C-alpha positions in Angstrom: -11.0 -4.3 14.5 -12.1 -0.9 15.6 -12.1 1.6 12.6 -11.0 4.4 15.0 -7.7 6.2 14.2 -8.0 6.2 10.5 -10.0 5.4 7.4 -9.6 3.1 4.3 -10.2 3.8 0.8 -9.7 6.8 -1.3 -12.1 8.9 0.8 -10.3 8.2 4.2 -10.3 10.9 6.7 -7.2 12.0 8.6 -7.5 12.7 12.3 -7.3 16.5 13.2 -4.5 15.8 15.8 -2.2 14.1 13.0 1.3 15.7 12.6 1.9 17.0 9.2 4.4 14.1 8.3 1.5 11.8 9.1 -0.9 13.7 7.0 1.4 13.1 4.2 1.7 9.3 4.8 -2.0 9.0 5.2 -2.7 10.9 2.2 -0.4 8.7 0.2 -2.3 5.6 1.9 -5.6 6.9 0.6 -4.1 7.4 -2.9 -2.5 4.0 -3.1 -5.6 2.3 -2.0 -7.3 3.6 -5.2 -4.5 2.5 -7.5 -4.1 -0.8 -9.2 -1.9 -3.5 -7.6 1.7 -3.4 -8.9 2.9 -6.7 -7.4 1.9 -10.3 -8.0 0.9 -12.7 -5.2 3.7 -14.7 -3.7 4.0 -18.2 -5.1 3.8 -21.2 -2.8 7.3 -22.2 -1.5 8.2 -25.7 -2.0 9.0 -28.1 0.9 12.5 -28.3 -0.3 13.1 -24.7 -0.3 11.6 -24.4 3.0 14.0 -27.0 4.4 16.8 -25.3 2.8 16.0 -22.0 4.6 15.3 -23.9 7.8 18.9 -25.6 7.5 20.2 -22.1 6.8 18.8 -20.9 10.1 20.4 -23.8 12.0 23.8 -23.0 10.4 23.4 -19.2 11.5 22.5 -20.4 15.0 25.5 -22.7 15.2 27.7 -19.7 14.1 26.3 -17.5 16.7 26.1 -19.9 19.6 29.4 -21.8 18.7 31.3 -18.5 18.9 29.7 -17.6 22.1 30.7 -20.9 23.6 34.2 -20.7 22.1 35.1 -17.0 22.7 32.9 -15.8 25.4 31.5 -18.5 27.9 31.0 -18.2 30.8 30.7 -14.5 30.2 27.1 -13.1 29.7 27.4 -12.0 26.1 29.7 -12.3 23.2 31.3 -9.3 21.7 31.5 -10.4 18.0 33.8 -7.9 16.6 36.7 -8.4 19.2 35.9 -12.2 19.6 35.7 -12.0 23.5 33.3 -12.2 26.2 31.5 -9.1 27.6 32.0 -9.2 31.6 30.2 -6.6 33.7 32.8 -4.2 35.0 35.7 -5.2 32.7 34.3 -3.4 29.8 33.2 0.4 29.5 29.8 0.8 30.9 26.9 1.1 28.5 24.5 2.3 31.2 21.1 0.8 31.6 21.9 -1.8 28.8 24.4 -3.5 31.1 21.6 -4.1 33.8 20.9 -7.3 31.9 24.3 -8.7 32.7 24.6 -10.4 36.1 27.7 -12.5 35.7 25.4 -15.6 35.2 26.2 -16.8 31.7 23.1 -15.0 30.2 23.3 -16.1 26.7 23.6 -19.7 27.7 20.6 -19.6 29.8 18.6 -17.7 27.3 19.4 -20.0 24.7 18.5 -23.3 26.4 14.9 -24.0 24.8 16.0 -22.6 21.5 18.4 -25.6 21.4 15.4 -28.0 21.9 13.2 -26.2 19.2 16.1 -26.5 16.8 16.5 -30.1 17.5 19.8 -29.9 19.1 18.8 -32.0 22.0 22.3 -33.3 22.8 23.8 -29.7 22.8 20.8 -29.0 25.1 21.8 -31.7 27.5 25.2 -30.4 27.6 24.2 -26.7 28.1 21.9 -27.8 31.0 25.0 -29.6 32.7 27.2 -26.4 32.2 24.4 -24.3 33.7 24.1 -26.5 36.8 27.9 -26.7 37.1 29.1 -23.2 36.4 26.3 -20.6 36.8 26.4 -18.5 40.1 23.1 -16.6 41.1 24.9 -15.0 44.1 27.1 -12.4 42.6 27.4 -9.1 44.1 26.1 -7.2 41.1 23.0 -4.8 40.5 20.6 -6.1 37.8 17.4 -5.1 36.2 14.4 -7.0 37.7 12.8 -6.9 34.4 15.6 -8.4 32.3 16.6 -10.9 34.9 13.0 -12.1 35.0 12.3 -12.5 31.3 15.9 -13.7 30.3 17.2 -15.6 33.2 14.1 -16.8 35.1 12.3 -17.4 32.0 15.1 -19.2 30.4 15.6 -21.5 33.3 11.8 -22.2 33.3 11.8 -22.7 29.6 14.8 -25.1 29.8 12.9 -26.9 32.8 9.7 -27.2 30.8 11.5 -29.0 27.8 13.7 -30.8 30.0 10.9 -32.7 31.6 9.3 -33.1 28.2 12.4 -34.8 26.8 12.8 -37.0 30.0 9.2 -38.2 29.4 10.0 -39.1 25.9 12.6 -41.4 27.4 15.9 -40.7 25.2 17.5 -37.6 26.7 17.6 -35.9 30.1 16.9 -39.2 32.1 19.3 -38.0 34.7 17.4 -34.7 35.2 15.7 -34.2 38.5 14.2 -30.5 38.4 17.7 -28.9 38.9 16.9 -25.9 36.7 13.6 -25.5 38.5 15.4 -25.2 41.6 17.8 -22.6 40.3 14.7 -20.8 39.1 13.1 -20.7 42.6 16.4 -19.6 44.1 16.4 -16.8 41.7 12.8 -16.1 42.2 13.5 -15.6 46.0 16.3 -13.2 45.1 14.0 -10.9 43.1 11.2 -10.9 45.7 12.8 -8.1 47.9 12.3 -5.8 45.0 8.5 -5.9 45.7 9.0 -4.4 49.1 7.1 -1.2 48.3 3.8 0.2 49.5 2.4 -0.2 45.9 3.5 -3.5 45.2 5.4 -2.4 42.2 8.9 -3.8 42.2 12.0 -1.6 42.3 13.7 -1.5 39.0 16.9 -2.9 40.1 18.1 -5.4 42.7 21.5 -6.7 43.9 21.6 -10.5 43.4 23.7 -10.9 46.6 22.3 -8.3 49.0 18.9 -7.5 47.7 17.9 -4.0 48.3 19.6 -3.4 51.7 21.7 -0.3 52.0 24.6 0.4 51.7 25.6 -3.0 50.5 23.0 -3.3 47.8 23.7 0.0 46.0 20.0 0.1 45.0 16.5 0.6 46.6 16.9 4.4 45.9 14.9 4.4 42.7 11.6 6.0 42.6 10.3 5.3 39.0 9.8 2.1 36.9 8.6 1.5 33.5 5.0 0.1 33.1 6.5 -3.0 31.1 9.1 -3.4 33.9 6.5 -3.9 36.5 3.7 -5.6 34.5 6.0 -8.3 32.7 6.3 -10.6 35.6 3.2 -12.7 35.8 4.0 -15.5 33.3 7.3 -16.3 34.8 6.4 -15.7 38.4 3.0 -17.7 38.0 4.8 -20.4 36.2 7.3 -20.6 39.1 4.6 -20.8 41.7 2.7 -23.6 39.7 5.7 -25.5 39.1 6.9 -25.5 42.7 3.7 -24.9 44.7 5.1 -21.7 46.3 2.2 -19.2 45.7 4.0 -16.2 46.8 5.5 -15.5 43.4 2.3 -15.3 41.7 0.6 -13.3 44.4 3.4 -10.5 44.1 3.1 -10.4 40.3 -0.7 -10.2 40.5 -0.4 -7.4 43.1 1.8 -5.3 40.7 -0.6 -6.0 37.9 -3.5 -5.0 39.9 -1.9 -1.7 41.0 -1.0 -0.7 37.4 -4.7 -1.4 36.5 -6.0 0.7 39.1 -3.6 3.5 38.1 -4.6 3.6 34.4 -6.1 6.8 33.1 -9.8 6.3 33.8 -11.2 8.3 30.9 -8.9 7.0 28.1 -7.9 3.6 29.7 -4.3 4.0 28.8 -1.2 3.7 30.9 1.8 6.0 30.8 5.3 4.9 30.3 6.9 5.4 33.5 5.3 5.3 37.1 6.4 6.2 40.6 6.7 3.0 42.7 5.8 4.6 45.8 3.0 7.0 45.0 1.6 5.5 41.8 1.9 8.8 40.0 2.5 8.7 36.4 6.0 10.2 35.7 5.8 9.9 31.8 2.3 10.3 30.6 3.0 9.5 27.1 1.4 6.1 26.0 2.0 3.7 23.0 2.6 0.0 22.3 6.4 0.3 22.2 9.2 0.7 24.5 8.3 1.1 28.1 4.8 -0.4 27.8 4.9 -3.2 25.2 5.1 -6.5 27.2 2.5 -5.2 29.8 -0.2 -5.6 27.2 1.3 -8.8 25.9 1.3 -10.4 29.4 -2.2 -9.4 30.2 -3.4 -11.5 27.2 -1.1 -14.3 27.7 -1.6 -14.5 31.3 -5.4 -15.2 30.5 -4.2 -17.8 28.1 -1.9 -19.6 30.5 -3.7 -19.1 33.8 -7.4 -19.0 32.5 -8.3 -15.9 34.5 -11.0 -13.8 32.8 -10.1 -10.7 34.6 -6.8 -10.5 32.6 -8.6 -10.8 29.4 -11.4 -8.2 30.4 -8.3 -5.9 31.2 -6.6 -6.5 28.1 -9.7 -5.8 25.9 -10.3 -2.6 27.8 -6.7 -1.4 27.0 -7.0 -2.9 23.4 -10.1 -0.9 22.7 -8.3 2.3 23.8 -5.2 1.4 21.8 -7.3 1.0 18.7 -9.2 4.2 19.4 -6.4 6.5 19.9 -3.0 4.9 19.3 -3.7 2.9 16.2 -3.7 4.9 13.0 -3.3 2.2 10.5 -0.7 1.2 9.5 1.0 3.4 12.1 1.0 3.2 15.9 1.8 6.7 17.4 2.2 7.5 21.1 -0.5 9.8 22.7 -0.9 11.4 26.1 -2.9 9.5 28.4 -5.0 12.5 29.7 -5.4 14.0 26.2 -5.4 10.7 24.0 -6.2 13.0 20.8 -2.8 14.6 21.2 0.0 12.8 19.6 3.0 12.7 22.0 5.6 11.9 19.2 6.1 11.8 15.4 8.2 8.8 15.4 7.8 5.1 16.4 10.3 2.7 17.9 11.3 -0.7 16.8 9.9 -2.5 19.9 6.2 -2.0 18.7 7.1 -4.6 16.0 5.8 -7.3 18.4 2.2 -5.8 18.2 1.2 -7.6 15.0 1.8 -10.8 16.5 -0.2 -9.9 19.7 -2.9 -8.9 17.5 -2.9 -12.3 15.8 -3.3 -13.9 19.3 -6.1 -11.5 19.9 -7.8 -12.6 16.5 -7.6 -9.0 15.0 -5.8 -9.9 11.8 -6.5 -6.9 9.5 -4.6 -4.2 11.6 -1.8 -6.9 12.2 -1.2 -7.3 8.5 -1.4 -3.5 7.9 1.3 -2.7 10.5 3.4 -5.6 9.7 3.5 -4.6 6.0 4.5 -1.0 6.8 7.3 -2.3 9.0 8.6 -4.6 6.3 8.7 -1.7 3.8 10.8 0.2 6.2 13.2 -2.9 6.5 13.3 -3.1 2.7 14.4 0.4 2.7 17.0 0.2 5.4 17.8 -3.4 5.5 16.9 -3.5 9.2 14.3 -1.9 11.3 15.9 1.3 12.8 15.5 1.6 16.5 13.2 4.5 15.8 11.8 5.9 12.7 9.6 8.9 11.8 6.1 8.8 10.4 7.3 9.5 7.0 9.6 6.6 7.4 12.9 8.2 7.8 15.5 7.1 10.3 15.2 8.7 13.7 17.6 6.5 15.7 19.8 4.4 13.4 20.8 1.7 15.5 19.6 -2.1 15.1 20.6 -4.3 18.0 19.3 -7.4 16.0 16.0 -7.2 17.6 13.6 -10.2 16.9 10.1 -8.5 17.3 9.6 -8.4 13.6 10.5 -12.0 13.0 8.1 -12.8 15.9 5.1 -11.1 14.1 6.1 -12.7 10.7 5.9 -16.1 12.3 2.5 -15.5 13.9 1.0 -13.9 10.8 2.2 -16.9 8.7 0.6 -19.2 11.3 -2.7 -17.3 11.0 -2.9 -16.8 7.2 -0.8 -19.6 5.7 0.2 -16.9 3.2 3.6 -17.9 1.5 4.3 -14.2 1.3 5.5 -14.4 4.9 7.9 -17.0 4.2 9.5 -14.6 1.7 9.6 -12.0 4.4 11.5 -14.5 6.4 14.0 -15.2 3.7 14.7 -11.5 3.4 15.4 -11.4 7.1 18.0 -14.3 6.7 19.5 -12.7 3.7 20.0 -9.4 5.4 21.4 -11.0 8.5 24.0 -12.9 6.7 24.9 -10.0 4.2 25.1 -7.2 6.7 25.3 -8.4 10.3 27.4 -11.6 10.0 31.1 -11.2 11.2 33.6 -13.9 11.6 32.7 -14.4 15.3 29.1 -14.2 15.2 26.5 -11.6 14.3 27.1 -7.8 15.2 24.4 -5.2 15.9 24.2 -2.5 13.6 25.5 0.7 14.8 23.8 2.7 11.9 21.6 1.1 9.3 22.3 3.8 6.9 26.1 3.3 6.8 26.2 -0.5 7.7 28.6 0.2 10.5 28.8 -2.5 13.4 28.6 -2.4 17.0 30.7 -4.8 19.1 27.5 -6.3 20.5 25.3 -9.7 20.2 22.5 -9.5 22.8 21.3 -12.8 24.3 17.7 -12.3 22.9 19.2 -12.7 19.5 19.7 -16.5 20.2 16.8 -16.7 22.4 14.2 -15.3 19.9 15.4 -14.5 16.4 16.5 -18.1 15.4 13.6 -19.8 17.2 11.0 -17.7 15.4 12.9 -18.2 11.9 13.2 -21.8 12.4 9.6 -22.2 13.3 8.7 -20.1 10.3 10.1 -22.7 7.9 9.5 -25.9 9.9 6.7 -28.2 9.3 5.0 -29.9 12.2 7.0 -33.1 11.7 10.5 -31.1 11.9 9.9 -30.3 15.7 10.2 -33.2 18.2 7.4 -31.8 20.3 4.1 -30.1 19.6 4.7 -26.3 19.8 0.9 -25.6 20.2 1.2 -27.0 23.8 3.3 -24.0 24.8 2.9 -20.4 25.2 5.7 -18.0 24.3 6.8 -15.5 26.8 8.2 -12.1 25.8 11.6 -13.7 25.5 10.1 -16.5 23.4 10.6 -19.0 26.4 8.2 -21.9 26.3 5.9 -22.5 29.1 3.4 -25.4 29.0 -0.2 -24.6 29.0 -1.0 -27.4 31.3 0.0 -25.1 34.1 -3.5 -23.5 33.9 -4.9 -26.4 35.8 -2.0 -26.7 38.2 -2.1 -25.3 41.8 -5.0 -23.0 41.1 -5.3 -21.8 44.6 -4.4 -18.1 44.0 -7.1 -15.8 44.9 -8.5 -13.9 42.0 -10.8 -10.9 41.8 -12.4 -9.3 38.8 -12.1 -5.7 39.7 -12.8 -4.2 36.4 -16.4 -3.4 37.0 -15.5 -1.3 40.1 -13.9 1.3 37.9 -15.7 1.5 34.6 -18.7 0.3 32.7 -17.7 -1.9 29.9 -19.6 -2.8 26.8 -19.2 -6.5 26.6 -20.1 -6.4 22.9 -16.6 -5.1 22.1 -14.9 -8.0 23.7 -14.0 -11.5 22.5 -14.0 -13.9 25.4 -12.1 -16.7 23.8 -8.7 -16.9 21.9 -8.9 -17.6 18.3 -7.7 -20.9 16.8 -5.2 -19.6 14.1 -5.6 -22.8 12.1 -9.1 -22.0 11.0 -9.1 -18.3 10.7 -9.1 -18.3 6.9 -9.6 -21.7 5.6 -11.6 -20.6 2.6 -9.9 -17.3 1.6 -6.0 -17.7 1.0 -6.0 -14.3 -0.6 -7.3 -12.4 2.5 -3.9 -11.2 3.7 -2.7 -10.2 0.3 -5.9 -8.2 -0.2 -5.0 -6.1 3.0 -1.5 -6.0 2.4 -1.2 -5.1 -1.3 -2.5 -1.4 -1.0 0.4 -0.7 1.5 3.2 -1.8 -0.9 4.2 1.8 -1.7 3.8 3.4 1.6 7.4 3.9 2.3 8.9 4.2 -1.3 7.1 5.0 -4.3 7.4 2.0 -6.6 4.4 2.1 -8.8 5.5 3.1 -12.4 3.4 6.2 -13.0 5.2 8.6 -10.9 8.6 7.4 -12.3 7.4 7.5 -15.8 6.1 11.0 -15.2 9.5 12.3 -14.3 11.4 10.3 -16.9 9.0 11.6 -19.6 9.7 15.2 -18.3 13.3 14.9 -18.8 13.2 13.2 -22.1 11.0 16.0 -23.4 13.3 18.6 -22.2 10.8 20.1 -19.8 12.0 21.4 -16.4 11.4 19.1 -13.5 8.7 19.8 -10.9 9.5 22.6 -8.4 10.6 21.1 -5.1 9.8 22.8 -1.8 13.5 22.8 -1.0 14.2 25.1 -3.9 11.1 27.5 -3.5 11.7 31.2 -2.9 8.8 33.4 -2.3 10.5 36.3 -4.1 11.1 34.3 -7.3 8.5 35.4 -10.1 8.9 32.0 -11.9 8.3 30.1 -8.8 5.0 31.9 -8.1 4.0 31.3 -11.7 4.8 27.6 -11.2 2.7 27.6 -7.9 -0.2 29.2 -9.9 -0.1 26.5 -12.5 -0.1 23.8 -9.7 -3.3 25.4 -8.3 -1.3 26.7 -5.2 -2.2 30.4 -4.2 0.1 32.4 -1.9 -1.8 34.6 0.6 -0.1 37.5 2.6 -1.3 37.5 6.2 -1.7 40.7 8.4 1.0 39.7 10.7 3.5 39.6 7.8 3.5 35.9 7.3 2.7 34.0 4.2 0.3 31.1 3.8 0.0 28.6 0.9 -3.3 27.0 0.0 -3.9 24.5 -2.8 -7.1 24.1 -4.9 -6.6 21.1 -7.1 -9.5 22.2 -9.4 -7.6 25.4 -10.2 -4.5 23.6 -11.4 -3.8 23.7 -15.2 -3.9 19.9 -15.5 -4.4 16.8 -13.4 -0.7 16.3 -13.6 0.0 19.9 -12.4 -2.6 19.1 -9.6 -0.5 16.2 -8.7 2.7 18.2 -8.7 1.1 20.7 -6.5 -0.1 18.2 -3.9 3.4 16.8 -3.8 4.9 20.2 -3.5 2.6 21.0 -0.5 3.5 17.8 1.3 7.3 18.5 0.8 6.7 22.1 2.1 5.0 20.6 5.1 7.7 18.0 5.6 10.4 20.6 5.3 8.7 23.0 7.8 7.8 20.3 10.4 11.4 18.9 10.3 13.0 22.2 10.7 10.8 22.8 13.8 11.3 19.4 15.3 15.0 20.0 15.2 14.8 22.7 17.8 11.8 23.0 20.2 12.5 25.3 22.8 10.4 26.7 25.5 9.6 30.5 25.9 12.2 32.8 27.6 11.6 35.6 30.0 12.7 39.3 29.8 12.4 40.5 33.5 12.7 44.3 34.1 14.8 44.4 37.3 15.8 48.2 37.6 13.7 50.8 39.6 10.8 51.1 39.9 10.0 47.5 38.6 12.4 45.4 40.7 11.6 42.3 38.8 7.8 42.7 39.0 7.5 42.9 35.1 8.1 39.7 33.2 7.7 39.7 29.4 7.3 36.4 27.5 9.9 36.2 24.8 10.5 33.8 21.9 13.8 31.9 21.9 16.3 31.5 19.1 17.9 28.5 17.6 21.4 30.1 17.7 23.5 31.9 20.2 23.7 31.3 23.9 21.2 28.9 25.2 19.7 30.4 28.4 18.4 27.1 29.7 22.0 25.8 29.8 23.8 28.8 30.8 23.6 31.6 33.7 21.1 34.3 32.8 22.4 37.5 31.0 21.9 40.9 32.8 22.4 44.2 31.6 21.1 47.7 30.7 19.3 48.1 27.4 20.1 50.4 24.5 18.7 50.9 21.0 20.9 50.0 18.1 21.6 52.4 15.3 20.4 51.5 12.6 17.4 50.3 14.6 16.9 47.3 12.2 20.5 46.1 12.9 21.1 45.1 9.3 24.4 46.8 9.0 27.5 47.7 11.0 26.2 49.8 14.1 26.9 53.6 13.9 26.6 53.8 17.7 28.8 51.0 19.1 29.8 52.9 22.2 26.0 53.0 23.1 25.5 49.4 23.1 28.9 48.2 24.3 28.4 46.0 27.3 24.7 46.4 27.0 21.6 44.4 25.7 20.9 45.9 22.3 17.3 46.5 21.1 16.7 45.8 17.5 13.7 46.0 15.2 12.5 43.1 13.4 12.7 43.1 9.5 14.8 43.7 6.4 17.4 41.0 7.2 18.0 37.6 8.9 18.0 37.4 12.6 21.6 35.7 12.6 22.8 39.0 10.6 21.4 41.2 13.3 22.9 39.1 16.0 26.3 39.3 14.5 26.2 43.1 14.0 25.3 43.9 17.6 27.8 41.3 18.8 30.5 42.9 16.7 29.6 46.1 18.4 30.2 44.7 21.9 26.7 44.0 22.9 26.2 41.1 25.6 22.6 40.2 24.2 19.9 41.2 21.9 16.2 41.7 22.0 14.5 41.8 18.7 11.2 43.7 18.7 8.4 43.0 16.3 7.7 45.6 13.7 4.1 44.8 13.2 2.4 47.3 15.5 0.0 46.0 18.1 1.3 42.4 18.0 1.3 40.6 21.3 2.1 37.2 22.9 -1.4 37.3 24.2 -2.9 36.8 20.8 -0.1 35.6 18.5 2.0 32.5 18.5 5.6 33.0 19.8 8.4 32.8 17.2 11.4 30.7 17.4 14.1 32.6 15.6 15.8 30.7 12.9 19.3 30.9 11.6 20.1 31.9 8.0 21.2 28.4 6.7 24.8 29.1 7.4 26.9 27.9 10.4 25.9 30.1 13.5 28.3 28.8 16.0 30.0 32.3 15.8 27.1 33.8 17.5 27.7 33.6 21.2 25.2 36.0 22.7 21.7 35.3 23.7 18.9 36.6 21.5 15.3 36.9 22.4 12.2 38.0 20.5 9.5 40.2 21.9 6.2 41.2 20.1 5.3 44.7 19.8 3.2 45.1 22.8 5.8 43.6 25.2 8.5 45.4 23.5 6.9 48.9 23.8 6.8 48.3 27.5 10.7 48.4 27.5 10.7 51.3 25.0 8.3 53.2 27.2 10.4 52.5 30.3 13.7 53.9 28.6 11.7 57.0 27.7 10.6 57.5 31.3 13.6 56.2 33.2 16.5 56.4 30.8 18.5 53.7 32.7 16.6 50.2 32.3 18.1 47.0 33.3 16.8 43.7 32.3 17.4 40.1 33.0 17.3 37.6 30.1 16.6 34.0 31.5 15.0 30.7 30.8 12.5 31.6 33.5 11.8 34.6 35.7 13.8 35.0 38.9 12.6 36.1 42.3 11.9 39.8 42.5 14.7 42.1 44.0 14.7 41.8 47.9 14.6 45.6 48.1 11.1 45.2 46.9 10.1 43.4 50.0 10.3 46.7 51.8 8.0 48.4 49.6 5.2 45.9 48.5 3.7 43.0 50.3 5.1 39.7 48.8 2.8 37.9 46.5 1.0 34.8 47.8 2.5 31.3 47.5 -0.3 30.5 45.1 0.3 33.5 43.0 4.0 32.5 42.9 3.1 29.0 41.7 0.8 30.2 39.1 3.3 32.8 37.7 5.9 29.9 37.6 3.5 27.8 35.7 2.9 30.7 33.2 6.6 31.3 32.8 7.6 27.8 32.3 4.8 26.8 29.7 6.5 25.2 26.7 5.7 25.9 23.1 4.0 23.2 20.7 3.5 22.9 17.0 -0.2 23.1 15.9 -1.7 23.1 12.5 -5.3 22.9 11.3 -6.0 20.2 8.8 -8.9 20.2 6.2 -10.4 16.8 5.1 -9.6 16.3 1.2 -9.8 13.8 -1.5 -6.7 14.0 -3.6 -5.6 12.9 -6.9 -2.8 10.1 -7.2 0.1 11.0 -4.9 2.5 8.4 -3.9 4.3 9.3 -0.7 7.8 10.3 -1.4 10.5 10.5 1.4 12.9 13.5 1.2 16.1 14.2 3.0 16.0 17.6 5.0 17.2 20.4 2.7 19.0 23.2 4.3 17.6 26.9 4.0 18.9 28.8 1.2 21.5 31.2 2.2 19.9 34.1 0.3 16.3 33.2 1.4 14.8 36.2 3.3 12.1 34.1 4.9 12.5 30.7 6.8 9.5 28.2 6.9 7.1 28.4 9.6 3.4 27.4 10.3 0.6 29.7 9.6 -2.4 28.7 11.7 -5.7 29.0 10.1 -9.3 28.1 10.8 -10.7 24.9 9.3 -12.6 25.4 6.2 -14.8 23.2 4.2 -15.8 23.8 0.7 -16.2 22.1 -2.6 -12.7 22.9 -3.6 -11.4 20.5 -0.8 -8.4 22.8 0.1 -5.3 21.7 2.1 -3.9 24.6 4.1 -0.1 24.2 4.7 2.6 26.1 6.3 4.0 28.9 4.7 7.1 31.2 4.6 7.5 33.6 7.4 10.1 36.4 7.7 13.1 34.8 9.5 11.0 32.9 12.0 9.8 29.3 12.7 6.6 29.8 14.2 5.5 27.9 17.4 2.2 27.7 19.0 2.0 29.8 22.1 0.4 28.0 24.9 0.7 31.0 27.3 -2.7 32.9 27.4 -3.7 35.6 30.1 -6.4 34.3 32.2 -7.6 37.8 33.2 -7.4 41.2 32.1 -7.0 44.2 34.5 -6.9 47.8 34.0 -3.1 47.7 34.5 -2.7 45.4 31.3 -1.6 48.4 29.4 0.6 49.9 32.1 4.2 49.0 32.0 4.2 48.9 35.7 2.3 45.8 36.0 2.6 44.3 39.5 2.8 40.5 40.0 1.1 40.7 43.3 -2.1 42.1 41.7 -2.6 39.5 39.1 -5.8 37.4 39.4 -5.1 33.8 40.3 -6.2 31.4 37.4 -8.9 28.7 37.8 -7.6 25.6 39.4 -9.1 23.4 36.6 -7.2 25.7 34.0 -3.9 25.6 35.8 -4.3 21.8 36.1 -4.9 21.6 32.4 -1.8 23.8 31.8 0.3 21.6 34.0 -0.7 18.4 32.0 0.4 20.3 28.8 3.7 21.1 30.5 4.4 17.5 31.4 3.3 16.2 28.0 5.5 18.4 26.1 8.4 17.9 28.4 8.2 14.2 27.8 8.0 14.8 24.2 11.4 16.8 24.3 13.0 13.9 26.2 12.4 11.5 23.2 14.0 8.5 25.1 13.3 4.8 25.0 
């Protein structure tokens, strides 16, 4: 495995791009690796216990499958809480989730080969007869091409593969004459019209009856598809071609894969999440191994295994090298931006990436597989299930769990690779949790919220297709299965395709195009797949040696920290200072910081920065408390900012003689009217009295119906907003009291609330630095009546201006728009450090103290290196949450200091700089979406 993305051992280094929550996690990893092991090696599991657990899996499958057949069939899925079938159109729409339902008895088809794996051959034979008798593939319904391929086409092919195997054995399926294969071929032809695009990438949806014809089809208008949606076809389509001799299916699937390969980002060798099926442009440029991309990588490697085409392995290895270089930060797997792979695209992970350790086993890269799997298992032990998404500090991001099987899949493959009985214990935990928390009288219900244990009336077909298959195989010995599982490859839906297809009908033209695009270092690549049975024949403790240091990543379970707290309470000493309780104005707190080696530095712009020097702490325990405090402060600040990431706003002077030519970049607020969702606010400006706005205004008549100007300082922003709102103001502009400050040189502020409910504030509030604010103040002094427009982006200039000045060029307009729309991001500088013992702790987000004058914000600083190994952290900033201002002036003219700056005279930025800005815009817009 490549060591890129993170180090190991006590002296590991954290990437400079890492988010602060990741820094805390990695610091904990560095620490835990240096500590003694707290747990013992798992004892071998007896044959009797394995059989008992295997039988328990069989009983659980019977419970789920039996209730589906009794209460739901022939519907697509079972609704386990209401004990009825889910029929498309008869239940409230769930959006894209329902695209898997096509009125074709989805769960039955998806479960076919599971029945054989679980030795339920008689039930399998009955199920095949039902499919042939009842299933209709010609329904007037729009379905997902991706889901229909992996679940239905894959289910039919998996059923056919095992039907002919049973027929050859001579006891069952003697009547079978390739009927499932004929249904698969029929379905394959129904999916082919989706590929009618210039790129060869399929439309994401198709009508089973009408294809993509309009208007009957009600599809064919889509422009985008996910990478996994277009890149997860080759196994099923190639198998269909090789089973039937109809080469068209494999040809179309190959063409789609070829196009995705050509469109990869050439410098990073990564692919994005969403692509335009007509132009090939990346729509979402974040890249990871989870939702939207996951099975694309899986199918490249497995296509090599099934089809024997070296080009697929070469492509996979190229991508894998990029994944381990940029995305893998063991044990984490974090999305990055494909054009800027050193930039993290999100600070959370989705549960679909749990398949990746299993794929790494197939690749033969066992160490990172063990590390990531162990991290996921610790999250499961904390929440009982793997949340649909969770943060880098292992808190719940999305609380649902639809009974996904990916973690069980990786557990099975790791056990196959290592033979470590630990993974049998992991499987036992999965079984216990399913029975304890998800089992209901009519089946198993998805978790609506893993934190509360609430259920959702949902049991997806993949639960029967994959979960029980992998769990049973985990505990089964070779003689427990009636066929050799090693003769088959698993699709992404765990359907079984025979490996002998690699030598069948190999007349598809192949072309190794990798060398046309990039020079590859062959030394990085393994050109054969590993035999998992001989990976670790002489080192049964290998997996344990990698796994043990990660035992305490999610929750601190080593006794030292616990004993430290207990002893402090027994001795009557005060517990360590927590970040959520810290107040910069409290002398006691400042004294505690000093004892912990934490110094407080006042910056020129009014902010405060915290820096820790461990060697200045009063004792090693105080140093440990100081590091914990710093990490808590990091988490608190970053969490508060992640809650509200807003782009900059615009203050546009529209009155004479400006007529909209002067646009000032303003910081947004976390409260009040959101200008991105509501119409802009237009009005004349007036200064409030008192100017700081911290008490009831003495000049309400002056600000009534106007936009009030207020000076920053002396009270919370929310208090200022309430005072001017009570005076009748329709909006507010807070002007920085730090003379000379400017958005050109200082990060914009996102004005935070006061820790109380701010729903009573209805007016928009914006923040201007001193330089920008003085432009408005000078305009008032010169022209008295000054009208401004508060908006999310600048509007076109007043038409009256067209008669006085020449209009700005189209390029200028585009450049201005790019500048006005540039979003804000969070940036911090990280200094490498070696730390004392500090197990990672997970804390709930505290609310800001009501009486706290200053809210947490980041204080950017230059990277330092010294013998003191300092860690610079976010600090407290007067009322503001600081965001990094990406907006920088590309040229300075003599008119920069003139309030009458004209748009038409601005110098056009360099094309390359503008292109770079546009990439940042797209990257951060994608981050804000945070969607699977």
